[in-house]
C-alpha positions as CSV (number, residue, x, y, z in Angstrom):
1,M,0.0,0.0,0.0
2,T,1.5,3.3,-1.0
3,H,1.4,6.6,0.8
4,E,-1.2,7.9,-1.6
5,D,-3.3,4.7,-1.2
6,V,-3.4,5.3,2.6
7,L,-4.4,8.9,2.2
8,E,-7.1,7.9,-0.2
9,E,-8.5,5.4,2.3
10,F,-8.8,8.3,4.8
11,R,-10.3,10.7,2.2
12,S,-12.9,8.3,1.0
13,A,-13.9,7.4,4.6
14,G,-14.4,11.1,5.4
15,A,-11.6,10.8,7.9
16,L,-9.4,13.7,6.6
17,L,-11.1,16.8,8.1
18,Q,-10.4,20.5,7.7
19,G,-11.3,23.2,10.3
20,H,-9.9,24.1,13.7
21,F,-9.1,21.2,16.0
22,V,-7.7,20.8,19.4
23,L,-5.6,17.6,19.3
24,S,-5.2,15.1,22.2
25,S,-1.7,16.7,22.7
26,G,-3.4,20.0,23.4
27,L,-2.0,21.5,20.2
28,H,-4.2,23.1,17.6
29,S,-4.3,22.1,13.9
30,P,-6.3,23.0,10.7
31,T,-6.4,19.2,9.9
32,F,-7.7,16.3,11.8
33,L,-7.5,12.6,11.0
34,Q,-10.8,11.1,12.3
35,K,-9.5,7.6,12.6
36,M,-12.9,6.3,14.0
37,N,-14.3,6.9,10.5
38,I,-11.7,4.3,9.4
39,F,-12.2,1.9,12.4
40,S,-15.9,1.8,12.0
41,D,-15.4,0.2,8.6
42,P,-14.0,-3.3,9.1
43,P,-12.9,-4.0,5.5
44,R,-11.0,-0.6,5.4
45,T,-9.4,-1.3,8.8
46,E,-8.4,-4.7,7.7
47,R,-6.7,-3.4,4.5
48,L,-4.7,-0.7,6.4
49,C,-3.7,-3.0,9.3
50,R,-2.7,-5.8,7.0
51,A,-0.4,-3.3,5.2
52,L,1.0,-2.1,8.5
53,A,1.7,-5.7,9.6
54,Q,3.7,-6.2,6.4
55,V,5.8,-3.1,7.1
56,I,6.3,-4.2,10.7
57,T,7.5,-7.6,9.7
58,A,9.8,-6.2,7.0
59,Q,11.4,-3.8,9.6
60,F,11.4,-5.8,12.8
61,G,10.9,-9.5,11.9
62,Q,8.7,-11.9,13.9
63,I,6.6,-10.1,16.5
64,D,4.9,-12.0,19.4
65,I,2.9,-9.2,21.1
66,V,1.4,-5.9,19.9
67,V,0.9,-3.3,22.6
68,S,-1.4,-0.3,22.0
69,P,-2.4,2.7,24.1
70,A,-6.1,2.8,25.0
71,I,-8.4,4.0,23.6
72,G,-7.5,5.0,20.1
73,G,-4.8,2.3,19.6
74,I,-6.9,-0.7,20.6
75,V,-8.6,-1.4,17.2
76,P,-5.6,-1.0,15.0
77,G,-3.4,-2.8,17.5
78,Y,-5.8,-5.8,17.5
79,E,-6.2,-5.9,13.8
80,T,-2.5,-5.5,13.2
81,A,-1.8,-8.3,15.7
82,R,-4.2,-10.5,13.9
83,H,-2.2,-10.1,10.6
84,L,1.1,-10.7,12.5
85,G,-0.2,-13.8,14.2
86,A,0.6,-12.1,17.5
87,R,-1.2,-11.4,20.7
88,A,-2.9,-8.0,21.2
89,I,-2.7,-6.2,24.5
90,F,-3.1,-2.6,25.6
91,V,-2.1,-0.1,28.3
92,E,-4.6,2.0,30.0
93,R,-4.8,4.7,32.6
94,D,-6.4,5.0,36.0
95,P,-8.1,8.5,35.9
96,G,-5.3,11.0,36.0
97,G,-2.5,8.4,36.3
98,P,0.1,7.0,33.9
99,F,-0.5,4.2,31.4
100,Q,-0.1,0.7,32.8
101,L,-0.6,-2.9,31.8
102,R,-3.7,-4.3,33.6
103,R,-6.0,-7.2,33.1
104,G,-3.2,-9.7,33.6
105,F,-1.4,-8.5,30.5
106,S,2.4,-8.9,30.3
107,I,5.3,-9.2,28.0
108,P,7.1,-12.4,29.1
109,A,10.8,-13.0,28.8
110,G,11.9,-14.0,25.3
111,K,8.9,-12.3,23.6
112,R,9.3,-9.6,21.1
113,A,6.7,-6.7,21.2
114,V,5.9,-3.7,19.1
115,I,3.8,-0.7,20.0
116,V,1.1,0.0,17.5
117,E,-0.6,3.5,17.4
118,D,-3.2,4.9,15.2
119,I,-1.9,8.5,14.5
120,V,1.3,10.0,15.8
121,T,1.4,13.8,16.3
122,T,3.9,14.4,19.1
123,G,4.6,10.8,20.0
124,L,3.5,11.4,23.6
125,S,1.1,8.4,23.8
126,A,3.7,6.1,22.4
127,R,6.4,7.4,24.8
128,E,4.0,7.0,27.7
129,C,3.2,3.5,26.5
130,L,6.9,2.6,26.2
131,A,7.6,4.0,29.7
132,S,4.9,1.8,31.2
133,L,6.6,-1.3,29.7
134,A,10.0,-0.6,31.3
135,E,9.7,-3.4,33.9
136,E,8.4,-6.1,31.4
137,A,10.8,-9.0,30.9
138,G,10.3,-9.2,27.1
139,E,11.7,-6.8,24.5
140,V,9.9,-3.9,22.9
141,V,11.7,-3.7,19.5
142,G,9.9,-0.8,17.8
143,A,6.7,1.1,17.1
144,A,4.4,1.5,14.2
145,C,1.5,3.8,13.2
146,L,-0.9,4.2,10.4
147,I,-0.1,7.9,9.8
148,D,2.7,9.9,11.3
149,R,1.3,13.5,11.1
150,S,4.5,15.0,12.7
151,G,6.6,15.0,9.6
152,G,9.0,12.6,11.4
153,R,9.4,14.9,14.5
154,G,7.3,12.7,16.8
155,E,10.2,11.1,18.7
156,I,9.2,8.1,20.9
157,G,12.5,6.5,21.8
158,L,12.2,3.5,19.5
159,P,12.5,3.0,15.7
160,M,9.1,3.6,14.2
161,V,7.5,2.6,10.9
162,T,4.4,4.1,9.3
163,L,2.2,3.7,6.3
164,A,2.1,7.4,5.5
165,A,3.9,10.5,6.9
166,L,2.5,13.9,6.7
167,D,3.7,17.3,7.8
168,I,0.5,18.8,9.2
169,P,1.1,22.1,11.1
170,T,0.3,22.3,14.8
171,Y,0.2,25.3,17.0
172,P,0.2,26.0,20.8
173,A,-3.1,27.7,21.8
174,D,-1.3,31.0,22.4
175,A,0.4,31.1,18.9
176,L,-2.5,30.4,16.5
177,P,-2.3,31.9,13.0
178,P,-5.2,34.4,12.4
179,E,-7.1,32.3,9.9
180,L,-7.1,29.4,12.4
181,A,-8.0,31.6,15.4
182,A,-11.0,32.9,13.4
183,L,-12.6,29.4,13.4
184,P,-14.4,27.8,16.4
185,A,-12.2,25.0,17.9
186,V,-13.4,21.4,18.1
187,K,-11.8,18.8,20.4
188,P,-12.5,15.4,18.9
189,G,-9.8,13.4,20.7
190,S,-10.1,10.8,23.5
191,R,-7.0,11.2,25.7
192,A,-9.0,12.7,28.6
193,I,-11.7,10.0,28.7
194,P,-11.3,8.1,32.0
195,T,-11.1,4.3,32.0
196,T,-12.4,2.0,34.7
C-alpha cells in the first residue's frame, strides 16, 4: 500500500477533516484525521492494518505481542496483531494516572513486542506507553502507526515505521495563525476519557 493509497482510504472514509481542531496533545491544527471513520469500517481497517503488519514484519521481523495505548490504539493494535499472528494487549490509565498494563497483560521473557498506534502527532502516547513497559521481561523492539502526522518529528525512543507520513502544522493555543483563530475550535480526541 503506497502513501497515496493510505491517504485515499482516509479521504474516501471522510476521515481527513479540515477546520480548527484541538488535538489530544493540546496543540491546535487545521487538519484532523478522524480515525474512527476508518475503524468503524472493518474492511477498510483490515486493509490498512494488513499493510501495517507487512511493514512491521519487514522492519522488525517476527513479533509476538502488539501493545497499544487505550483508547485509540486498541482497534488498530488488535487488527495488526491478527495479521502478524501475534497477541494483542493494551495499556490504559487510571483516571489522572500513567499508562499501565492491567487485566493480567504482560510481555514475558523471550517475547518480542511492538507498540502500534493509530496516528502520531507528538509521540506522547507512544512514549508513555513505552515508559509503562520498562519493567516487562520481554523486549519492545519498535513502534508503528498508520499515519505519522508529525513529519518525522514525533520522537518516541524507538525505531518507528508508518504507512504514511504527513507534515501537518500544529500550534500552541497562544500562537494560532489568524485564519485558524477565526474558526471555532473542536476537540474530537479521546485522551481525557477516563477508564475503569
